[in-house]
N, C-alpha and C positions, 0 to 999 in steps of 0.2 A: 504493500500500500504506500510505503514511504517513497518508493521509486516513482510510482504513478503521480503522486502529489508533486514531487520534485520536477518531473517531466512537464506536467501541466503548468507549473509556475514558470519554467523556462520558456515554454511555448507562448504563454501570455506576454512575457517580457519581450520576446522576439517579435511577436505580432504588433506590439506597440511601436517598435522601431520601424517596422515595415509600413505601418500607417503613416509615420513621419516621412518615409521615402515616397509613398504614394502622393502625399500632400505636396511635397517638394516638386515632383514631376508635374502635378496638376497646376502649379503656378505658371507653367509654360503651355501645357497641352489642355485645351478646353474639352471637357467631356471625355469620351473614349475610355471610361473607367474599366470596362471589360477588357479592352486591349492592354491597358497598363497592368491589370491584375494577371493576365496571361503571360506577359513578359516577366513578371515577378515569379510566377509558378515555374517557368522555364529556368530562370536564374537559380532558383532554390533547388530544383531537381536536376540541374546540369543537363538540360536539353536544349535543342535548337528550335527556333520558331519561324514559320512561314506565314507572313502577313499578306493576305490577299484583299485588294480593294482598288477602286479607281484612284487616279492621282488626286492629291490635294486633301487627303483625309488625316494628315498629321502622323503618318506612319514613321517617316524619317525623323521628324521632330521628336517623337516619343522615344525612339531608340537613342538619339543624341542626348536627350535630357536624362535618360536612364544612366548613360555612361558618365555624364557630368556629376549626377548625384551620388554615384558609386565610386567616383575617383578612379575609374578604370581607363586603360588605354583604349582608344577608339579609332577605327579606320572605316572609311566608306569607300566602296568600289562601285562605280556606275557600270553595270553590265551592258555591253553593246555587242552587236553581231561580229565585230572585228577583234574582240578581246581574245587574248591568248592565255593559255594556262600559266606561262611564265610571268604574265602581268599580275597574277594572283599570288603564286607561290614563291616566285623569285627564280634566279637562274645562276649559272656558273659564269664568272667573269675571268677571261684569260689575261694573264699578266705576261707580256713579251719579255720583260726584264729577267724573270727567273723561270719562265716556261711552266708556270703552275696555274691551276684554276682555283679561284676562291668563290665560295657561295655568297651571292648577294640576296639577302632575304626580301621577300615581297611583303605587301601590306597585310597578308593573312596572319603575320606574327603580331597579334594584338589580343586584347581581352574580348572586346565586343566588335565583331565584324559585321558591318551593315552591307549586305549584298543587295544593292538597290536595283530593282527591276530584273531580278535574277533570270526570269524566263525570256530575256532578250538576247542572251548569249547562247551559242551552240553547245552541243553535247560534250565536246572535248574539254570545254572550260568547266562544265558541271562536274565532269569526272575528276577534275583536279581537286574539287572540294571534298570528294568522298572520303579520302584517307584522313583529311583534317577533321571532318565531322565525326567519324567513328573512332579513329585511333588517337586523336588529339596530337598528331604529328604530321610532318611534311617531309617528303624525300626530295632532295635536290642533288642530282647526279647520283653518286653512290652513298651519300650520307643522309641519315635520318635526323631531323631536328625536332625536338619536342616543342609544342606550342605552350604559351603562357597559361597559367591557371589563375582565374577561370578563363575558359574559352567558349564563346557562344557565337553561333552564326544566326543573325536575325535578318532574314531575307524578306524583301517585299516583291510582290509580283502583281502585274495587272491581270484581270480575268483573261483566260486563254482566248476568248472570242476576239480580243483586240488584234489589230494587224501587227505584223512584225514580231510575233512572240512564238516561242518554241515550248511545247509541253515538256515538263521536267521528266527525266528518266525515273521509272518506278523505284529503282534502288536508292536514288537520292531522296525522293519524296518520303520514303519510309524512314529515313534518318532524321527527319524533322519530328520532334516530339509532338508539337502542336501545329495545326494549321488554323489560323484565326481569320475569320472573314470580318473585315472592318466595314462598318456601315456609315451612312451619312449622319451628321450631328442632328439633334432635335432643333426645333425652331428657337428655343431659348438659348441653346448652346451656340447656334449660328449668330444670334444677336451679340452674345458675349465675345465671339471671335471678331466680329465687326468692331466692337468697342476696343478690344485689345490691339487691333490692327492700327489704330490711330495713336497708340502709345509709343511707337518706335521700338527701339531695342529693349527687350525685357531684361531685368536684372539677372546676373549670373546665378546659377543654382549652387546651393551650399552642399558640401559633402555630408552625406548621412551615414554611409557605410563604405568600407574599403575591402580589399581582398581578404584580409585576416578575418574580419567580421563575417564576410560572406561564407568563408570556410566553416566558421563556427555555427552559423545558422543552418548550413547544409547538414552538418552533423546532427543537429536537433531534428531536422526533417527526416533523416534516415531512421531516427529512433521512434518516430510516431507509430503508434500501434495500429496494426491492420489485423482484424479478426479473421479467422479461417472462413467464416461465412461470407465475409466481404471479398476475400480472395477467390472463393468459388464463384461469386457473382461476377467478378472481373473475367474469370476464365469462361464462364457461360456466355458473356457478351461477345467475346472474341470468337469462341467456337460457333456461335450462332451466325457469325458473318461468313464462316467457312461451310457450315452444314446446316442451313436454316431449317430444312425439313425435319431434322431430329428435334427441333424446338417448336415444331408446329407452325412454322412461318412459311408462307408461299413465295419466298423471295429467290429461290434457286434459279429460275430463268433469268433473273436480273443481275446476278452476281457471277462474274468470271473468276475472280480470286478474292478470297477473304483476307482479313487482317493477319499480319505475321505475328510470331511470338514477341517481337519487339513491342507490339501494341499492348500486350499483357503487362510487360515490365513498365512501359511508359505510363500507362493508365494508372497503375498503382502508385508510382513515384509522384506523378502529377497530383493525384488525390491526396497524398501525404502533404505536399506543399500547400494545396488548397485548404486542407484542414488547419495547417499552421496559420495561414492568413486569417482564418476564422477564430483563432485563439484556442484551438482544440488539440489535445494530445493523442487523438485517435481518429481514424477514418470512418465515416458513415457512408451508407449507400448514396446519400444525397451528394456527397463529394464526387463519387464516381459518376453520377448522372450529370452533375454540373459541368464536369470537365470532359465527359465521354465523347461528345460530338467533336470537340477540337482534336481529340486523339484519333478518332475513327474515320472522320469524313474523308481524309486523303488516303486511307489505307484500303478502302473497299473499291475494287476495280470492277467496272460494269461491263455487261455484255452489249452487243449491238442492239439486241432487243430492248434493253433498258433505254439506250440512247434514242432509239426509234420512238419509244413511248414518252420521251422527254422526262425520264426519271433521273434524278441526280443522285450521286453517291451520298450526299447529305440526307436526301429523302430516305434512302435505304438504311443508313446509320441511325437516323431518327426513329425509324420503325422498330429497329432492333432494340434500341434503348427504351422505347415505350412498351415493348412486348415481353421482354425477359422479366420474370418474377423477381421482385426486390426482396432480399432476405429480411 
């Protein structure tokens, strides 16, 4: 009992610090509370985020503000059709004087990497990100270089329907813990944006957390209790995306491939971070349902039949979350 009381006390303390962090970011970003919370979930559970939305919804501003409030190294790469893998990871530079090659590190060697409009670059550039996202390292020539800790890829993409975009490879999409769909602001928020636009430059953000504190909070998140019933609920959600018929769902004609085992791990980790943000030392099914769509929407691959019927992966993931019995 003493351990549980101590954990709950630590969780509440950390949750208060994270409230300060959210408030600091909100000084610059109007509204978009859900997007900011999902960025924090990813930070706490060491996952990458794909932000999808039309231009002008403060996606880039939110990521830059997060880096400033966390006192982390930040790099932004504008992805374009002519971008090369070396522009991202770095390359070997030849020195004629002594006939040797020395590695020149690319902008990927940072804490928060903003991959802006990631779906505007071709597949060979996307593949350069795979090793960094999964292994937290980059190979330049024969040498492997570890990336700084923490390392997060926060990518933005325009909806695939827009011109000049490439669909991301499935292997890369699966490495994003969350895919967050960013929506337009409300009428009140739009008025607030208009008021702030006349103020000129906003004051610089204050540092709320640093790398040492982030490591401490991540340790607390990993200790958040997940009951066996909740674990089984997570596994049922993922298995229902692979074999819907065994769960009484008529989705089989719509699903080409279900979610990978990575979804099971990420859904649990993200739910632990979500619980901490709510000041709880344990995960509830509500945490799973709250974060479930962001973890599953990009992991369910649809059949041609689903596309013909204009059913989206989000529709399918939503039906799974609505249908599986909550413990």
